ChimeraX commands (.cxc) that place a marker at each C-alpha (Angstrom):
marker #1 position -12.70,-0.65,-14.69 radius 0.5
marker #1 position -12.99,-4.74,-14.88 radius 0.5
marker #1 position -11.21,-6.89,-12.14 radius 0.5
marker #1 position -10.00,-10.19,-12.57 radius 0.5
marker #1 position -8.66,-13.19,-10.78 radius 0.5
marker #1 position -6.04,-14.96,-13.81 radius 0.5
marker #1 position -6.08,-14.92,-17.08 radius 0.5
marker #1 position -8.25,-17.22,-17.74 radius 0.5
marker #1 position -10.82,-14.37,-16.62 radius 0.5
marker #1 position -9.55,-12.93,-20.20 radius 0.5
marker #1 position -12.68,-12.42,-22.78 radius 0.5
marker #1 position -13.09,-14.33,-25.96 radius 0.5
marker #1 position -12.31,-12.28,-28.81 radius 0.5
marker #1 position -10.18,-10.10,-26.56 radius 0.5
marker #1 position -7.77,-7.00,-29.06 radius 0.5
marker #1 position -4.95,-5.33,-27.89 radius 0.5
marker #1 position -3.32,-3.92,-24.71 radius 0.5
marker #1 position -0.99,-2.20,-22.97 radius 0.5
marker #1 position 0.91,-3.90,-19.81 radius 0.5
marker #1 position 2.40,-2.68,-16.94 radius 0.5
marker #1 position 3.33,-5.17,-14.12 radius 0.5
marker #1 position 4.77,-5.06,-10.74 radius 0.5
marker #1 position 3.57,-5.81,-7.22 radius 0.5
marker #1 position 2.60,-1.89,-6.50 radius 0.5
marker #1 position 2.01,-2.23,-2.95 radius 0.5
marker #1 position 1.16,0.86,-2.14 radius 0.5
marker #1 position 0.55,2.48,-5.36 radius 0.5
marker #1 position 2.70,5.38,-4.20 radius 0.5
marker #1 position 4.02,8.54,-6.53 radius 0.5
marker #1 position 6.91,6.40,-8.21 radius 0.5
marker #1 position 3.82,3.79,-9.23 radius 0.5
marker #1 position 1.56,6.08,-10.01 radius 0.5
marker #1 position 4.19,7.73,-12.74 radius 0.5
marker #1 position 4.34,4.07,-14.06 radius 0.5
marker #1 position 0.92,3.13,-14.49 radius 0.5
marker #1 position -0.04,7.19,-15.89 radius 0.5
marker #1 position 2.33,6.35,-18.25 radius 0.5
marker #1 position 0.83,2.93,-19.38 radius 0.5
marker #1 position -2.87,4.59,-18.95 radius 0.5
marker #1 position -1.79,7.26,-21.58 radius 0.5
marker #1 position -0.32,5.02,-24.35 radius 0.5
marker #1 position -2.78,2.46,-24.40 radius 0.5
marker #1 position -5.43,5.68,-24.78 radius 0.5
marker #1 position -3.02,7.00,-27.23 radius 0.5
marker #1 position -3.00,3.78,-29.61 radius 0.5
marker #1 position -6.72,2.76,-29.07 radius 0.5
marker #1 position -6.20,-0.14,-26.71 radius 0.5
marker #1 position -7.10,-1.36,-23.16 radius 0.5
marker #1 position -4.57,-0.89,-19.85 radius 0.5
marker #1 position -4.19,-3.49,-18.22 radius 0.5
marker #1 position -2.36,-4.19,-14.69 radius 0.5
marker #1 position -0.78,-6.91,-13.75 radius 0.5
marker #1 position -0.14,-7.70,-10.30 radius 0.5
marker #1 position 0.64,-10.62,-8.16 radius 0.5
marker #1 position -1.12,-12.38,-4.70 radius 0.5
marker #1 position 0.40,-13.07,-2.47 radius 0.5
marker #1 position 4.13,-11.30,-2.57 radius 0.5
marker #1 position 6.16,-13.14,-4.92 radius 0.5
marker #1 position 8.82,-13.07,-1.76 radius 0.5
marker #1 position 6.54,-15.52,0.19 radius 0.5
marker #1 position 6.77,-17.50,-2.25 radius 0.5
marker #1 position 9.77,-17.55,-2.96 radius 0.5
marker #1 position 11.54,-17.12,0.87 radius 0.5
marker #1 position 7.99,-18.01,2.80 radius 0.5
marker #1 position 8.30,-16.19,6.25 radius 0.5
marker #1 position 10.04,-13.12,4.03 radius 0.5
marker #1 position 6.82,-11.34,3.83 radius 0.5
marker #1 position 7.41,-7.78,3.77 radius 0.5
marker #1 position 4.91,-5.49,5.63 radius 0.5
marker #1 position 1.90,-4.59,2.99 radius 0.5
marker #1 position 1.24,-0.81,2.54 radius 0.5
marker #1 position -2.16,-1.48,0.84 radius 0.5
marker #1 position -4.68,-4.52,1.04 radius 0.5
marker #1 position -5.71,-5.97,-2.94 radius 0.5
marker #1 position -8.59,-4.50,-2.44 radius 0.5
marker #1 position -7.69,-1.08,-1.16 radius 0.5
marker #1 position -5.13,-1.01,-3.94 radius 0.5
marker #1 position -7.32,-2.09,-7.40 radius 0.5
marker #1 position -9.86,1.17,-5.64 radius 0.5
marker #1 position -6.81,3.30,-6.35 radius 0.5
marker #1 position -5.53,1.88,-9.49 radius 0.5
marker #1 position -9.13,2.46,-10.95 radius 0.5
marker #1 position -8.32,6.38,-10.04 radius 0.5
marker #1 position -5.60,6.24,-12.48 radius 0.5
marker #1 position -7.56,5.70,-15.23 radius 0.5
marker #1 position -6.72,1.33,-15.64 radius 0.5
marker #1 position -9.07,-0.77,-17.81 radius 0.5
marker #1 position -8.16,-3.79,-16.10 radius 0.5
marker #1 position -6.40,-5.19,-12.64 radius 0.5
marker #1 position -5.90,-8.45,-12.93 radius 0.5
marker #1 position -4.23,-10.14,-10.04 radius 0.5
marker #1 position -2.11,-13.31,-10.79 radius 0.5
marker #1 position -1.82,-16.23,-7.91 radius 0.5
marker #1 position 1.96,-16.24,-7.64 radius 0.5
marker #1 position 2.20,-19.75,-6.74 radius 0.5
marker #1 position 5.34,-21.62,-7.36 radius 0.5
marker #1 position 4.45,-22.62,-10.88 radius 0.5
marker #1 position 4.44,-19.12,-11.89 radius 0.5
marker #1 position 8.19,-18.66,-9.84 radius 0.5
marker #1 position 9.23,-21.27,-12.29 radius 0.5
marker #1 position 8.47,-19.70,-15.40 radius 0.5
marker #1 position 11.69,-18.79,-17.24 radius 0.5
marker #1 position 11.86,-15.46,-19.05 radius 0.5
marker #1 position 10.72,-16.36,-22.23 radius 0.5
marker #1 position 7.60,-18.30,-21.22 radius 0.5
marker #1 position 6.78,-15.83,-18.55 radius 0.5
marker #1 position 6.17,-13.33,-21.22 radius 0.5
marker #1 position 4.45,-15.83,-23.66 radius 0.5
marker #1 position 2.01,-17.14,-20.84 radius 0.5
marker #1 position 1.26,-13.60,-19.47 radius 0.5
marker #1 position 1.62,-10.99,-21.94 radius 0.5
marker #1 position 0.75,-12.20,-25.60 radius 0.5
marker #1 position -1.46,-15.97,-25.49 radius 0.5
marker #1 position -3.95,-13.81,-23.38 radius 0.5
marker #1 position -4.00,-10.14,-23.37 radius 0.5
marker #1 position -2.31,-9.70,-26.84 radius 0.5
marker #1 position 0.13,-6.26,-25.52 radius 0.5
marker #1 position 0.91,-4.48,-28.21 radius 0.5
marker #1 position 3.36,-2.43,-25.76 radius 0.5
marker #1 position 4.32,-3.00,-21.46 radius 0.5
marker #1 position 5.33,-0.55,-19.44 radius 0.5
marker #1 position 7.95,-0.96,-16.55 radius 0.5
marker #1 position 9.69,0.83,-13.82 radius 0.5
marker #1 position 12.89,0.32,-15.13 radius 0.5
marker #1 position 14.29,-1.97,-12.39 radius 0.5
marker #1 position 11.26,-4.76,-12.79 radius 0.5
marker #1 position 12.52,-7.75,-13.00 radius 0.5
marker #1 position 10.90,-11.20,-13.68 radius 0.5
marker #1 position 10.97,-14.99,-14.43 radius 0.5
marker #1 position 12.88,-17.76,-12.57 radius 0.5
marker #1 position 15.41,-16.59,-10.11 radius 0.5
marker #1 position 14.25,-13.03,-11.65 radius 0.5
marker #1 position 16.51,-13.70,-14.39 radius 0.5
marker #1 position 14.81,-11.15,-16.89 radius 0.5
marker #1 position 14.93,-7.46,-17.01 radius 0.5
marker #1 position 14.07,-4.83,-19.54 radius 0.5
marker #1 position 17.24,-5.48,-21.77 radius 0.5
marker #1 position 15.44,-9.05,-22.29 radius 0.5
marker #1 position 12.00,-7.86,-21.93 radius 0.5
marker #1 position 12.99,-5.22,-24.83 radius 0.5
marker #1 position 14.67,-8.22,-27.14 radius 0.5
marker #1 position 11.83,-10.55,-26.06 radius 0.5
marker #1 position 9.07,-7.98,-27.45 radius 0.5
marker #1 position 10.95,-7.48,-30.62 radius 0.5
marker #1 position 9.90,-11.14,-31.84 radius 0.5
marker #1 position 6.80,-11.03,-29.95 radius 0.5
marker #1 position 5.20,-7.63,-31.63 radius 0.5
marker #1 position 5.40,-5.66,-28.79 radius 0.5
marker #1 position 6.96,-2.42,-27.82 radius 0.5
marker #1 position 9.07,-1.88,-23.90 radius 0.5
marker #1 position 8.85,0.82,-21.99 radius 0.5
marker #1 position 11.07,1.33,-18.90 radius 0.5
marker #1 position 10.27,4.11,-16.72 radius 0.5
marker #1 position 13.05,5.94,-14.88 radius 0.5
marker #1 position 12.31,5.64,-11.13 radius 0.5
marker #1 position 11.01,8.98,-9.10 radius 0.5
marker #1 position 13.92,10.34,-7.19 radius 0.5
marker #1 position 13.94,13.62,-4.98 radius 0.5
marker #1 position 16.50,15.98,-3.97 radius 0.5
marker #1 position 16.43,17.78,-0.98 radius 0.5
marker #1 position 17.66,21.50,-0.90 radius 0.5
marker #1 position 18.72,22.83,-3.77 radius 0.5
marker #1 position 21.24,20.80,-5.17 radius 0.5
marker #1 position 19.86,17.70,-7.35 radius 0.5
marker #1 position 22.84,16.60,-9.31 radius 0.5
marker #1 position 23.92,14.42,-6.75 radius 0.5
marker #1 position 21.90,10.91,-6.04 radius 0.5
marker #1 position 18.24,11.67,-4.62 radius 0.5
marker #1 position 15.91,9.43,-2.12 radius 0.5
marker #1 position 14.10,6.89,-4.73 radius 0.5
marker #1 position 10.20,6.48,-3.78 radius 0.5
marker #1 position 9.48,3.17,-3.51 radius 0.5
marker #1 position 8.02,0.65,-1.09 radius 0.5
marker #1 position 10.98,0.07,0.54 radius 0.5
marker #1 position 11.75,3.36,1.30 radius 0.5
marker #1 position 8.01,4.09,2.65 radius 0.5
marker #1 position 7.88,1.16,4.71 radius 0.5
marker #1 position 11.37,2.36,6.73 radius 0.5
marker #1 position 9.65,5.52,7.19 radius 0.5
marker #1 position 6.50,4.06,8.74 radius 0.5
marker #1 position 8.59,1.63,10.42 radius 0.5
marker #1 position 10.40,4.88,12.04 radius 0.5
marker #1 position 7.06,6.58,12.99 radius 0.5
marker #1 position 7.94,9.12,9.98 radius 0.5
marker #1 position 4.18,8.91,8.49 radius 0.5
marker #1 position 4.39,12.48,7.23 radius 0.5
marker #1 position 7.32,11.33,4.69 radius 0.5
marker #1 position 5.49,8.01,3.88 radius 0.5
marker #1 position 2.50,10.10,3.13 radius 0.5
marker #1 position 4.58,13.07,0.86 radius 0.5
marker #1 position 6.15,9.60,-1.24 radius 0.5
marker #1 position 2.52,7.93,-1.09 radius 0.5
marker #1 position 0.52,10.66,-2.09 radius 0.5
marker #1 position -1.81,10.53,0.47 radius 0.5
marker #1 position -1.50,9.54,4.16 radius 0.5
marker #1 position -0.77,5.93,5.10 radius 0.5
marker #1 position -3.56,3.69,6.50 radius 0.5
marker #1 position -4.29,0.63,8.15 radius 0.5
marker #1 position -7.10,-1.71,7.26 radius 0.5
marker #1 position -8.93,-4.02,9.89 radius 0.5
marker #1 position -11.56,-5.00,12.18 radius 0.5
marker #1 position -13.05,-3.01,14.99 radius 0.5
marker #1 position -12.43,-5.40,18.15 radius 0.5
marker #1 position -13.15,-5.54,22.25 radius 0.5
marker #1 position -11.15,-4.36,24.11 radius 0.5
marker #1 position -10.07,-4.78,27.89 radius 0.5
marker #1 position -13.12,-1.69,27.96 radius 0.5
marker #1 position -10.25,0.46,29.91 radius 0.5
marker #1 position -10.76,3.47,28.15 radius 0.5
marker #1 position -14.61,3.64,28.27 radius 0.5
marker #1 position -14.05,3.57,32.17 radius 0.5
marker #1 position -11.24,6.91,32.11 radius 0.5
marker #1 position -13.72,8.63,29.56 radius 0.5
marker #1 position -11.73,8.03,26.13 radius 0.5
marker #1 position -13.50,4.67,24.39 radius 0.5
marker #1 position -11.17,3.64,22.04 radius 0.5
marker #1 position -11.86,1.30,18.72 radius 0.5
marker #1 position -9.40,-1.62,18.72 radius 0.5
marker #1 position -7.96,-2.71,15.07 radius 0.5
marker #1 position -7.43,-5.87,14.62 radius 0.5
marker #1 position -5.14,-5.23,11.36 radius 0.5
marker #1 position -5.06,-7.65,8.05 radius 0.5
marker #1 position -2.34,-10.14,7.98 radius 0.5
marker #1 position 1.31,-8.06,6.90 radius 0.5
marker #1 position 0.30,-4.49,7.68 radius 0.5
marker #1 position 2.81,-1.99,7.97 radius 0.5
marker #1 position 1.93,-0.66,11.15 radius 0.5
marker #1 position 3.67,2.66,12.56 radius 0.5
marker #1 position 6.27,2.83,15.22 radius 0.5
marker #1 position 4.47,2.95,19.02 radius 0.5
marker #1 position 3.75,5.85,20.23 radius 0.5
marker #1 position 0.92,8.70,19.35 radius 0.5
marker #1 position -0.35,9.82,16.25 radius 0.5
marker #1 position -3.56,12.39,14.85 radius 0.5
marker #1 position -4.94,10.59,11.99 radius 0.5
marker #1 position -8.55,9.66,10.50 radius 0.5
marker #1 position -10.87,6.80,10.51 radius 0.5
marker #1 position -12.46,5.96,7.63 radius 0.5
marker #1 position -15.95,3.76,7.75 radius 0.5
marker #1 position -18.47,3.30,5.34 radius 0.5
marker #1 position -19.43,6.36,4.35 radius 0.5
marker #1 position -17.84,8.13,6.53 radius 0.5
marker #1 position -14.48,9.54,7.73 radius 0.5
marker #1 position -14.00,10.91,11.11 radius 0.5
marker #1 position -11.10,12.81,13.19 radius 0.5
marker #1 position -8.60,10.15,15.23 radius 0.5
marker #1 position -6.21,10.15,18.11 radius 0.5
marker #1 position -4.31,7.06,17.62 radius 0.5
marker #1 position -2.01,5.01,20.24 radius 0.5
marker #1 position 0.24,1.88,18.68 radius 0.5
marker #1 position 1.81,0.56,21.62 radius 0.5
marker #1 position 1.77,-1.84,24.74 radius 0.5
marker #1 position 0.10,0.54,27.67 radius 0.5
marker #1 position 3.12,0.59,29.80 radius 0.5
marker #1 position 1.42,2.87,32.81 radius 0.5
marker #1 position -1.25,-0.27,32.96 radius 0.5
marker #1 position 1.76,-2.71,32.58 radius 0.5
marker #1 position 0.03,-4.39,29.23 radius 0.5
marker #1 position 2.14,-6.42,27.67 radius 0.5
marker #1 position 0.38,-7.11,24.58 radius 0.5
marker #1 position 0.90,-4.39,21.39 radius 0.5
marker #1 position -2.19,-2.57,20.64 radius 0.5
marker #1 position -3.55,-0.30,17.86 radius 0.5
marker #1 position -6.21,1.72,19.50 radius 0.5
marker #1 position -8.37,4.55,18.31 radius 0.5
marker #1 position -9.99,7.64,20.06 radius 0.5
marker #1 position -12.90,8.63,17.69 radius 0.5
marker #1 position -13.66,12.36,18.31 radius 0.5
marker #1 position -16.90,13.72,19.10 radius 0.5
marker #1 position -18.35,10.29,17.73 radius 0.5
marker #1 position -21.24,8.22,20.29 radius 0.5
marker #1 position -21.22,5.18,18.44 radius 0.5
marker #1 position -20.85,0.91,18.55 radius 0.5
marker #1 position -18.16,0.12,15.82 radius 0.5
marker #1 position -17.58,-3.16,16.94 radius 0.5
marker #1 position -17.39,-5.81,13.79 radius 0.5
marker #1 position -16.26,-3.41,11.57 radius 0.5
marker #1 position -14.19,-3.41,9.03 radius 0.5
marker #1 position -12.39,0.17,8.61 radius 0.5
marker #1 position -9.15,1.76,8.33 radius 0.5
marker #1 position -6.76,3.71,10.62 radius 0.5
marker #1 position -5.40,6.46,8.20 radius 0.5
marker #1 position -2.08,8.53,9.78 radius 0.5
marker #1 position -1.62,11.81,9.15 radius 0.5
marker #1 position 1.23,13.32,11.66 radius 0.5
marker #1 position 2.51,11.46,14.74 radius 0.5
marker #1 position 2.69,13.89,17.90 radius 0.5
marker #1 position 4.57,11.41,20.40 radius 0.5
marker #1 position 6.34,8.14,21.32 radius 0.5
marker #1 position 4.51,6.21,23.85 radius 0.5
marker #1 position 5.47,6.95,27.63 radius 0.5
marker #1 position 4.73,5.70,31.02 radius 0.5
marker #1 position 2.89,7.67,33.62 radius 0.5
marker #1 position 3.04,7.68,37.37 radius 0.5
marker #1 position -0.47,7.65,38.04 radius 0.5
marker #1 position -3.66,8.12,35.77 radius 0.5
marker #1 position -4.38,11.79,36.32 radius 0.5
marker #1 position -1.22,12.48,34.95 radius 0.5
marker #1 position -2.11,10.01,31.32 radius 0.5
marker #1 position -5.36,11.53,30.92 radius 0.5
marker #1 position -4.03,15.34,31.30 radius 0.5
marker #1 position -1.66,13.72,28.41 radius 0.5
marker #1 position -4.63,11.91,26.73 radius 0.5
marker #1 position -6.68,15.72,26.80 radius 0.5
marker #1 position -3.51,17.51,24.91 radius 0.5
marker #1 position -3.58,14.78,22.57 radius 0.5
marker #1 position -6.82,14.74,21.17 radius 0.5
marker #1 position -6.45,18.87,21.56 radius 0.5
marker #1 position -3.47,18.34,18.74 radius 0.5
marker #1 position -5.19,15.80,16.99 radius 0.5
marker #1 position -8.27,18.36,16.49 radius 0.5
marker #1 position -6.09,21.26,15.55 radius 0.5
marker #1 position -3.95,19.27,13.41 radius 0.5
marker #1 position -7.09,18.32,11.62 radius 0.5
marker #1 position -8.39,21.03,11.48 radius 0.5
marker link #1:1,2 radius 0.2
marker link #1:2,3 radius 0.2
marker link #1:3,4 radius 0.2
marker link #1:4,5 radius 0.2
marker link #1:5,6 radius 0.2
marker link #1:6,7 radius 0.2
marker link #1:7,8 radius 0.2
marker link #1:8,9 radius 0.2
marker link #1:9,10 radius 0.2
marker link #1:10,11 radius 0.2
marker link #1:11,12 radius 0.2
marker link #1:12,13 radius 0.2
marker link #1:13,14 radius 0.2
marker link #1:14,15 radius 0.2
marker link #1:15,16 radius 0.2
marker link #1:16,17 radius 0.2
marker link #1:17,18 radius 0.2
marker link #1:18,19 radius 0.2
marker link #1:19,20 radius 0.2
marker link #1:20,21 radius 0.2
marker link #1:21,22 radius 0.2
marker link #1:22,23 radius 0.2
marker link #1:23,24 radius 0.2
marker link #1:24,25 radius 0.2
marker link #1:25,26 radius 0.2
marker link #1:26,27 radius 0.2
marker link #1:27,28 radius 0.2
marker link #1:28,29 radius 0.2
marker link #1:29,30 radius 0.2
marker link #1:30,31 radius 0.2
marker link #1:31,32 radius 0.2
marker link #1:32,33 radius 0.2
marker link #1:33,34 radius 0.2
marker link #1:34,35 radius 0.2
marker link #1:35,36 radius 0.2
marker link #1:36,37 radius 0.2
marker link #1:37,38 radius 0.2
marker link #1:38,39 radius 0.2
marker link #1:39,40 radius 0.2
marker link #1:40,41 radius 0.2
marker link #1:41,42 radius 0.2
marker link #1:42,43 radius 0.2
marker link #1:43,44 radius 0.2
marker link #1:44,45 radius 0.2
marker link #1:45,46 radius 0.2
marker link #1:46,47 radius 0.2
marker link #1:47,48 radius 0.2
marker link #1:48,49 radius 0.2
marker link #1:49,50 radius 0.2
marker link #1:50,51 radius 0.2
marker link #1:51,52 radius 0.2
marker link #1:52,53 radius 0.2
marker link #1:53,54 radius 0.2
marker link #1:54,55 radius 0.2
marker link #1:55,56 radius 0.2
marker link #1:56,57 radius 0.2
marker link #1:57,58 radius 0.2
marker link #1:58,59 radius 0.2
marker link #1:59,60 radius 0.2
marker link #1:60,61 radius 0.2
marker link #1:61,62 radius 0.2
marker link #1:62,63 radius 0.2
marker link #1:63,64 radius 0.2
marker link #1:64,65 radius 0.2
marker link #1:65,66 radius 0.2
marker link #1:66,67 radius 0.2
marker link #1:67,68 radius 0.2
marker link #1:68,69 radius 0.2
marker link #1:69,70 radius 0.2
marker link #1:70,71 radius 0.2
marker link #1:71,72 radius 0.2
marker link #1:72,73 radius 0.2
marker link #1:73,74 radius 0.2
marker link #1:74,75 radius 0.2
marker link #1:75,76 radius 0.2
marker link #1:76,77 radius 0.2
marker link #1:77,78 radius 0.2
marker link #1:78,79 radius 0.2
marker link #1:79,80 radius 0.2
marker link #1:80,81 radius 0.2
marker link #1:81,82 radius 0.2
marker link #1:82,83 radius 0.2
marker link #1:83,84 radius 0.2
marker link #1:84,85 radius 0.2
marker link #1:85,86 radius 0.2
marker link #1:86,87 radius 0.2
marker link #1:87,88 radius 0.2
marker link #1:88,89 radius 0.2
marker link #1:89,90 radius 0.2
marker link #1:90,91 radius 0.2
marker link #1:91,92 radius 0.2
marker link #1:92,93 radius 0.2
marker link #1:93,94 radius 0.2
marker link #1:94,95 radius 0.2
marker link #1:95,96 radius 0.2
marker link #1:96,97 radius 0.2
marker link #1:97,98 radius 0.2
marker link #1:98,99 radius 0.2
marker link #1:99,100 radius 0.2
marker link #1:100,101 radius 0.2
marker link #1:101,102 radius 0.2
marker link #1:102,103 radius 0.2
marker link #1:103,104 radius 0.2
marker link #1:104,105 radius 0.2
marker link #1:105,106 radius 0.2
marker link #1:106,107 radius 0.2
marker link #1:107,108 radius 0.2
marker link #1:108,109 radius 0.2
marker link #1:109,110 radius 0.2
marker link #1:110,111 radius 0.2
marker link #1:111,112 radius 0.2
marker link #1:112,113 radius 0.2
marker link #1:113,114 radius 0.2
marker link #1:114,115 radius 0.2
marker link #1:115,116 radius 0.2
marker link #1:116,117 radius 0.2
marker link #1:117,118 radius 0.2
marker link #1:118,119 radius 0.2
marker link #1:119,120 radius 0.2
marker link #1:120,121 radius 0.2
marker link #1:121,122 radius 0.2
marker link #1:122,123 radius 0.2
marker link #1:123,124 radius 0.2
marker link #1:124,125 radius 0.2
marker link #1:125,126 radius 0.2
marker link #1:126,127 radius 0.2
marker link #1:127,128 radius 0.2
marker link #1:128,129 radius 0.2
marker link #1:129,130 radius 0.2
marker link #1:130,131 radius 0.2
marker link #1:131,132 radius 0.2
marker link #1:132,133 radius 0.2
marker link #1:133,134 radius 0.2
marker link #1:134,135 radius 0.2
marker link #1:135,136 radius 0.2
marker link #1:136,137 radius 0.2
marker link #1:137,138 radius 0.2
marker link #1:138,139 radius 0.2
marker link #1:139,140 radius 0.2
marker link #1:140,141 radius 0.2
marker link #1:141,142 radius 0.2
marker link #1:142,143 radius 0.2
marker link #1:143,144 radius 0.2
marker link #1:144,145 radius 0.2
marker link #1:145,146 radius 0.2
marker link #1:146,147 radius 0.2
marker link #1:147,148 radius 0.2
marker link #1:148,149 radius 0.2
marker link #1:149,150 radius 0.2
marker link #1:150,151 radius 0.2
marker link #1:151,152 radius 0.2
marker link #1:152,153 radius 0.2
marker link #1:153,154 radius 0.2
marker link #1:154,155 radius 0.2
marker link #1:155,156 radius 0.2
marker link #1:156,157 radius 0.2
marker link #1:157,158 radius 0.2
marker link #1:158,159 radius 0.2
marker link #1:159,160 radius 0.2
marker link #1:160,161 radius 0.2
marker link #1:161,162 radius 0.2
marker link #1:162,163 radius 0.2
marker link #1:163,164 radius 0.2
marker link #1:164,165 radius 0.2
marker link #1:165,166 radius 0.2
marker link #1:166,167 radius 0.2
marker link #1:167,168 radius 0.2
marker link #1:168,169 radius 0.2
marker link #1:169,170 radius 0.2
marker link #1:170,171 radius 0.2
marker link #1:171,172 radius 0.2
marker link #1:172,173 radius 0.2
marker link #1:173,174 radius 0.2
marker link #1:174,175 radius 0.2
marker link #1:175,176 radius 0.2
marker link #1:176,177 radius 0.2
marker link #1:177,178 radius 0.2
marker link #1:178,179 radius 0.2
marker link #1:179,180 radius 0.2
marker link #1:180,181 radius 0.2
marker link #1:181,182 radius 0.2
marker link #1:182,183 radius 0.2
marker link #1:183,184 radius 0.2
marker link #1:184,185 radius 0.2
marker link #1:185,186 radius 0.2
marker link #1:186,187 radius 0.2
marker link #1:187,188 radius 0.2
marker link #1:188,189 radius 0.2
marker link #1:189,190 radius 0.2
marker link #1:190,191 radius 0.2
marker link #1:191,192 radius 0.2
marker link #1:192,193 radius 0.2
marker link #1:193,194 radius 0.2
marker link #1:194,195 radius 0.2
marker link #1:195,196 radius 0.2
marker link #1:196,197 radius 0.2
marker link #1:197,198 radius 0.2
marker link #1:198,199 radius 0.2
marker link #1:199,200 radius 0.2
marker link #1:200,201 radius 0.2
marker link #1:201,202 radius 0.2
marker link #1:202,203 radius 0.2
marker link #1:203,204 radius 0.2
marker link #1:204,205 radius 0.2
marker link #1:205,206 radius 0.2
marker link #1:206,207 radius 0.2
marker link #1:207,208 radius 0.2
marker link #1:208,209 radius 0.2
marker link #1:209,210 radius 0.2
marker link #1:210,211 radius 0.2
marker link #1:211,212 radius 0.2
marker link #1:212,213 radius 0.2
marker link #1:213,214 radius 0.2
marker link #1:214,215 radius 0.2
marker link #1:215,216 radius 0.2
marker link #1:216,217 radius 0.2
marker link #1:217,218 radius 0.2
marker link #1:218,219 radius 0.2
marker link #1:219,220 radius 0.2
marker link #1:220,221 radius 0.2
marker link #1:221,222 radius 0.2
marker link #1:222,223 radius 0.2
marker link #1:223,224 radius 0.2
marker link #1:224,225 radius 0.2
marker link #1:225,226 radius 0.2
marker link #1:226,227 radius 0.2
marker link #1:227,228 radius 0.2
marker link #1:228,229 radius 0.2
marker link #1:229,230 radius 0.2
marker link #1:230,231 radius 0.2
marker link #1:231,232 radius 0.2
marker link #1:232,233 radius 0.2
marker link #1:233,234 radius 0.2
marker link #1:234,235 radius 0.2
marker link #1:235,236 radius 0.2
marker link #1:236,237 radius 0.2
marker link #1:237,238 radius 0.2
marker link #1:238,239 radius 0.2
marker link #1:239,240 radius 0.2
marker link #1:240,241 radius 0.2
marker link #1:241,242 radius 0.2
marker link #1:242,243 radius 0.2
marker link #1:243,244 radius 0.2
marker link #1:244,245 radius 0.2
marker link #1:245,246 radius 0.2
marker link #1:246,247 radius 0.2
marker link #1:247,248 radius 0.2
marker link #1:248,249 radius 0.2
marker link #1:249,250 radius 0.2
marker link #1:250,251 radius 0.2
marker link #1:251,252 radius 0.2
marker link #1:252,253 radius 0.2
marker link #1:253,254 radius 0.2
marker link #1:254,255 radius 0.2
marker link #1:255,256 radius 0.2
marker link #1:256,257 radius 0.2
marker link #1:257,258 radius 0.2
marker link #1:258,259 radius 0.2
marker link #1:259,260 radius 0.2
marker link #1:260,261 radius 0.2
marker link #1:261,262 radius 0.2
marker link #1:262,263 radius 0.2
marker link #1:263,264 radius 0.2
marker link #1:264,265 radius 0.2
marker link #1:265,266 radius 0.2
marker link #1:266,267 radius 0.2
marker link #1:267,268 radius 0.2
marker link #1:268,269 radius 0.2
marker link #1:269,270 radius 0.2
marker link #1:270,271 radius 0.2
marker link #1:271,272 radius 0.2
marker link #1:272,273 radius 0.2
marker link #1:273,274 radius 0.2
marker link #1:274,275 radius 0.2
marker link #1:275,276 radius 0.2
marker link #1:276,277 radius 0.2
marker link #1:277,278 radius 0.2
marker link #1:278,279 radius 0.2
marker link #1:279,280 radius 0.2
marker link #1:280,281 radius 0.2
marker link #1:281,282 radius 0.2
marker link #1:282,283 radius 0.2
marker link #1:283,284 radius 0.2
marker link #1:284,285 radius 0.2
marker link #1:285,286 radius 0.2
marker link #1:286,287 radius 0.2
marker link #1:287,288 radius 0.2
marker link #1:288,289 radius 0.2
marker link #1:289,290 radius 0.2
marker link #1:290,291 radius 0.2
marker link #1:291,292 radius 0.2
marker link #1:292,293 radius 0.2
marker link #1:293,294 radius 0.2
marker link #1:294,295 radius 0.2
marker link #1:295,296 radius 0.2
marker link #1:296,297 radius 0.2
marker link #1:297,298 radius 0.2
marker link #1:298,299 radius 0.2
marker link #1:299,300 radius 0.2
marker link #1:300,301 radius 0.2
marker link #1:301,302 radius 0.2
marker link #1:302,303 radius 0.2
marker link #1:303,304 radius 0.2
marker link #1:304,305 radius 0.2
marker link #1:305,306 radius 0.2
marker link #1:306,307 radius 0.2
marker link #1:307,308 radius 0.2
marker link #1:308,309 radius 0.2
marker link #1:309,310 radius 0.2
marker link #1:310,311 radius 0.2
marker link #1:311,312 radius 0.2
marker link #1:312,313 radius 0.2
marker link #1:313,314 radius 0.2
marker link #1:314,315 radius 0.2
view
């Protein structure tokens, strides 16, 4: 898969392509449905498939300070998209100039002049152009003039129980962020199609964990990361070439009167130094809420139980 930064990366002599557009934060199961359809159409027509996304998140430019928690970094997003068979991952720098493009200008600049779109595949709720004035109907009209087809893919919904006649839960990045914020990492994993991860660099903490027999990796998460609610989780550590079982604690260490919210992981059966490494913490299941213990012995007993539950869940 080719990875482009901006449309200036488009090679000379570029042919027709099938384009799908969106932020695609999380590349969740709903996104996968849209992307898969674009790849299918491209292959059927003998064209290239192009996924167009934006950086930074458009909301940060439209309403500065409103950047939502992110589910996937651009690097991870690209890695996930590549597994879906996309030919080109194109990141458009979302600038005030891009924000101000009228819908017709957006179509010409982003889809026609460089990418020579033969078809555009988007979610049925797709909006584009200045003040989000464009929708699938407007895109379809533009496509008739410019010579490309448009397909609006229905959003993925799921129903609980046997009754599927009523409205279900729409699989969306917003829904997944809500699950994560509430600590329901199992529901988030179901919607994503894989467990949620938080990326960052391992930094030095207080060293208290090593002193009580549970040395922890302190994760300095990337900016705007969607961090689960305070609590203890079973998960995995992903580092270069390795996946290791991990018991994760998020919170302020109330037993030790902590004030700073931290993401700490105890790597089971591991001897080594992780300081300075870029890693990911993967959240599989929430074990319990954060609690304050009256003494160190009570805390150590609970930590031992947490580790054993983590081991059992990941077995």
